[in-house]
N, C-alpha and C positions, 0 to 999 in steps of 0.2 A: 506834698503833705501825705504822710502815710495813713492808711485807714486801719482800724482795729482788725486784727487777723480773725477775730471771732465772727466778723461779718461774712466770712467765706462760708458760713453755715446758712446764710440768708438767701433770699430770692435773687439778689443781684450778684451772686458769686462769680458768674462767668466773666462779667466785665471787670470785676475787682481782681480776679486771678490773672487777667491779661496785664493789668497795671503792675501787679506784683512780679510777673514774669519779666517785664522790661527792667525793673529795678534789680531783680535778682541776677539777671543775665549780666548786668554791668559788674556786679560784685563777684560773680562766680567765674566769669571768663576773662580772657585777656592776659597780658604778660604778668600782671600782679594779682590776678584773680584767685579766688579761694581754691578752685580746682588746680590751678598751676602751683600754688603753694603746697597743696596736698601731694601733688605729683613730685615736686622737688624734694619733699620730706622723705619720700621713698626712693628717689632716683639713685642715690649713691649705692644702696643695696641692690637695686635692679641691675645697674651697670656692672656691679661686682659679680653678680650671678651670671651675667652675659659673658664677662671676661673669663670666668671660671670655665664655662662651657667651651669657649674658644680655645682656652689653654689645654683642656683635656683632649680636644680634637687634634691638636697639633701633632700628636704622636701617630696619627693615622696617615701613613704615607703610601698606602697601597692604592695607586691611581686606578687600577682596574675596578675597584669598588667605590670610587670617589662619588659617583652620582648618587648612590644610595646613602652613603655617609653624609653627604650634604643634605639630602632629603631628611634624614634623621636629625641633623643639627638644626635645620629650619623648624622642625617640630619642637625641639627644645627651646628655641628662641620664642616661639609662639606660646608655649606653656608658661614660660617665665613672664612674658609681657601680659598675658591674659590673667595670670595670678595677681599681679599688681593692679590691673584694671578692675578685677572683681573685688579686691579689697576696698578700693575707692567707691565702687558702685554700691556694694551691699553694706558697707560700714560707714557711709557718709553721714548718716543722721547723728551718731555720737560725735563725729569729727566736727560738726557745725559748732559745737561748744568749745572747741580747742582754741584757747586764747592766742596761740602762735599763728593759727591759720585765719582767724576771723578779726584780727586787729584792723580797725578802721572800716570793717564791713558791717555797717549798722543794721541793714536789713537781715543779714545772716544771724547776727546776735539776737535780733528780735524774734526771728523764726525759731532759733534754738530755745529761747526762753518760753515761747508759746508752746512748743511741742513738749517741753518738760513740765508745763503747768497741768496738774491733774484736773483743773477746773475748765480747761479749754474744751470747746465742743469737739467731739470725736470726728464728726463729719468734716469739720474745718481742718482738723489735724490731717486727716487722710488726704484732703485736697492739697494741702501744703507739702506733704511727703511726696505725693505724685509729681507736683511741680518741681520740687528740688531734684527728684530723680530724672525728670525730663532735661533739666539744664545740665546736670552732671553727665548724662548720656551724650548730649551735644558736645561737651568738652572732651569726653573720652574718644569720640569719633575722630577729632583732630589729633589727639595724642596717639591714637592707634596708627594713623597715617604716618606720623613721624617715626614711630617705633618700627613700622614696616620698612621704611627707607633705611633706617639704621641696620635692620636685620639683613637687608640685601647686601649692604656694604660689608657687614661682618661675614656673610657667606663667601663673598669674593675674597676677603682676607684669608679665610680658612682654605680656600682653593689654592691661593698663591703660596700659603705656608706648606701645604701638602706637596706642591711642586718644588719646594725648596727655595723659593724666592724670598728675599728679605726687603722690607720697606727701607727706603732711602739708599738702598744699594742697587737693587734690580728694578725698582719701580717707585713712583711718586703717587701721592694722594692729593686730591683737590688742587690739581695743577692749574695755574693761572696762565691763560693764553693772551695773545695780543688783542683778541676780541672774543666776544661771546661769553658764555658761562664757564665757571670752573669745571674741569673734567674730573670725574671721580677717581680714575686711575690712568696713569700713563706709563709706558715702558719704552726704553729703560729710564733710569732716574736721571733727569736733566733739570737744569734750573728753569724757573718760570720764564714764560715768554720766549722760549726757544723751540717753537713748533717744528722747525726744520730738522731738529734732532730727535723728535719723537717718532718711534716706529709704530706704536700701537696706542690708540686712544680707546678708553673703555668707559662707557656710561653704565649705570646700574639702575634697574627698576625691579622692585619686588614683584610687581604684577602690572600688566597692561590693563587698561590704557591710561593709567594714572600719570605716567611720566613719559610715555613713548613719544608724545608730540614735542617734548621739551629736550630730548636728547640731541637733536640736530645741532644746537648751539654748543654742545659739549664736544662733539666729534669734528675735529678740525681737518682741513684739507692737508694732505701730505702723508700723515700716518694712516695705518690701516684701522678702520673704525670697527669697534665691537660694542655690542650691548649685551649685558647679562640680564636675563629675566628669570624670575622665580615661578613663572606660569607653569603649572603642572606639578609643582611640589605640593605635598599634602597641606602645607601651611599657607598656601596661596588659594584665594577664592577663584582665581582665573585659570583657564587652560590656554594652550596655544591657539585653539580655535577662536578664542575671544579677542585676539589681536586683529584689529580692523583691516580691511582690504587696502585702504588708502595708506596705512602705515606700512604694510608689507610691500606695497608698490614703491613707496618712497625709499624704504630701506634697501630694496633690491636695486633700484635705480642708482642709489649712492653707494652700492656695494658694501652695505653695513652687514657685518657678520653677527649672528645671534648665537649666544651661548645659553643652553638650557638643559633641563633634566632629561637624560637620555631616554628612559622609558616613555616619557611624554612625547618626545620627538618621534619615536617609532609609531606611537599611537596616532599622532596627527597625520603622518604620512599615509598610514593605512586608511584612516578616515577619508582622506582626500582621494585616494585611489578608488575606494568604493563609491564615493559620490560621483566621481568622473564616469564610472561605468554605468551608474544608474540614471544619469541625466541624458536627455536627448536634445537639450538646448545647446546649440553650438557655442553661443556666447558664454553661457554658464560653464560649459566644459573647458573652454579656453581659460576662463578665470580660475577654475580649480587647478588646471594644469600649471598655470603660471605661479599660483600659490605653492603648489607642491614642489615646483622647481626651486623656489626660494628655500624651503625647508630641507630639500635634498642637497643643495649645493652651496648655501650660504650659512648653514647652521651647524654648530658644533655641540657635541655632548660635553658635559663638564669634564669628564675624564680626558677626552681628546684635546680639549683646550689646555688643560693643565699639562698634559704631555708636550704639547706644542711649545708652551712657555718654558718648560724645563729644558727642552732641546735647544731653544733659541737663546735664552738668557743666562743659562748656567755654564 
């Protein structure tokens, strides 16, 4: 039973707003939630903007400048995605009254009418607005993670295009193996479940440690394993130093190659050298040395990786 929203101006408002939060979350979130509907309504244009950015990038085939070009492209993706997120976050109150978005969402319809009513208590309105913003923000957090994953894959597509490689000719996407998860990219282009013919498996993560622990099931035995990370790009919140020690140890033990932004790689190696010199703890010094060994011997700049693919598969 729904309570009158005007009661949010009364002494029991904290208990009541918790009740409203539970109901609103059901209608706002999920596969057919209001936030999802609002996102879908903008999705075609967002994807079109992304495709346009990738299309413009394709003419940039100077591999010596590829690291910075990819850094700039990542900035473009972030600006596009943030723009659509801001539209939903800051303009969600008028959108609550959109019949295409609030169909069958009775609490949202009730909230929209309450906020539009000039006689509604202003303190109650403010609390409802804050609650809606809270639920919208929770939904955007999940959408941002999805957009980041998509951005990482688009960055790799741009790298491959710059190297002259073509999809379904030189490589495959979302390759299905005999076991484990689908692999983001495999080289060369081979049919599903023919792991023995794959020379290079590549997983993509826009930043660690969000997917680093999941990439093991994508990188199969036989082919050379690679992971692309956006750590260190301006568009990423993470640096290479944020990749955990256990992940580095595991990737080194399994000879997993890391592809990353060149200037960030130089910065991380220098950071580790300085840390080694400054510590007097032998165990810590060894840990830093082993970590530096990984970044010096198992890691590729974006340009070097693209050049390697160009020489091998063209």
